[in-house]
N, C-alpha and C positions, 0 to 999 in steps of 0.2 A: 503494498499498500503505500502510495505517495501521497496524497492528501484528498480532499474532498471527493474529487470527481474523476476516482478510480472506477471503472466499469468492465474489468473481467471478471474471469470465471471466479475468481475469491469473491466478487462482491456481488451479494444475490440479489439486493436491491439499489436502484438507480441514484444516482447524486439527487438531492434537491438544494442546494444552493446552488444560486445563480451565479455567474459571472460576474466579475468584478465591475465591469462594464453596465451591465445590466439592474445591476446591484446600485450602484452610483448613481448613473447619468438617470435609471429610473427614478430613483427615490429623488432629486432635482427636478423632472422632469414631472411628477406624480407633484411637490410641492407648489411647486412654479403652477399647475393646473388648479388644482387647491384653490391659490391664493386666488387666482383669475376667476375663478366661481364665484367666492364672495366677491370681488369687485364687481363681476358683469348684473350678477344680481343687485346688488346695493344701487348700480347705475341705471337698471331698470324697473326701481323702488323709489327711485327719486329721494335716497337716503343715502350718495355720494356724499355729501357736503361732512362729514363727521369728523371732529378734531381729531377720534380713535381712528382714522382710518387708516392709517400707518401701524400703530400695533395689533388693529383686527387682523389685515392683510399678514402681517408676521405671523401670530398665530395659525392662520391656517397655512400658511406655507411651512410653519415648523411641525404640524401636524401631521402632512402629505407625506413632508421629509422624512420625516422619525416612523411614520407609519411603515413605507414602501420595503426598506429591508428587514422590519418584523416580520410583516404577513407576507411577502412573498413565498420564500421557501414555506410557510405554513402552510399555502394553498396547493405546493407543488409536492409536497408530502403526504397531504390530505387525496390526491388527485392521480397520487404515480399510479400507471397500469390503470387505467381506468379511460375509457370515451369522453369525445370532445366535450360532451353536455355535463359529463362527472366536474372537466376541470374549465369549463367555464361556468359554471356553477359554483365552485370550491372559491375560483379570485373573485367572482362576483360578490360572493358574501362575506368573505373575510376582509375585502379590500373596501368595503364598503362600513359593514361596523368597524371592523378597525383603525380608519382613518377617523370615523364621527369619533370613536373612544381615545384614541391620544389624541386629536383636537383639542377634543371637550376636557381631557388632561392638562396639555397645554395652557386652556383658558383656565380651570380651577388653580392654577400653580402662581399663573398673572393676576388672579384675582386675589387668591390667598395673600402675595405678596402684601395688597394694598391694605389689605386689613390687617395685616401680620401688628400694625404696632398700635394697635388696640387691646391684642391676645394676651395673653398671662407665658412667663417664662416657658422656653420650653422646656419640657420634660415635666412639666405637673400635670396634675389629672384634669385639672380645667384648662389646661393648654389642647389636651387631646378631643376633649368635647369639641371644642373650638376649633381644633384644625378638623375633625371628622364633619362637622356641619357646615363648617364655611366652603369644602371641599365639595360635600354632595349638595349643596344650594348652589354651587355654582357651575355643576353638571347640570344639574335640574334646568338654570338658568339658559346655560350653553340648549340642551335641547329646546327647550321650548322659542329662544329667541334665533339661534345661531345654527339648527340644522337647517331653515328653509335658505339658507344663503349658500347653499351646496346645487338647489333649483336652480331656475330650469336645465343649467348647461350640467351640473354633475352628474346626472345618471343618462345621459347619451355618449357621455367622456367614459364612465366606469364600465357603460356594455362594451366597449368598443375598446378599453384597455384590457377588458375582460377577455372578449374574443381573442385580441390580438394574443393576449399569452396562455393561455387553453392552445389556441395554435402552434406557436411557435415552441413551446417546449418539446426537448429531444425527444428523436424516435424510439431512444433508451427508455424514458419515461412513460411513454403512450403506452 
């Protein structure tokens, strides 16, 4: 065995880790695309003049950029040696739910930074409750108000990316 991409007879399962170019390049493209989805949604709803626009787009970019390299191997693992429908479904489900979850987490961390000035010192019981409920409130707020920023552009982009990823898996993984 010389690395992750071994596919010889001693290696019964195909590799699930994508190439470095697909992992890093795809992460940047996915992050930019998620930020563009938010930007276009804000533009179409006349909500673009926001004094938090840069920070908001950065959160969507970070969510997409971090999500891609985590979720792509997971989708490839779940869909290896399956038909194109299963590969498409795995990529679609994991990229959609995972990108939203990681972006919500990025939003929650930013939200937490703002409210930390009024929280108790780190490690106390009160701090733990404040941390948990501030994070839960931020995730809820993101799901209610931020999820819509993925539409209308995000759904067709997600479907296209999922189809491309399902079709481009190497023959050893099919």
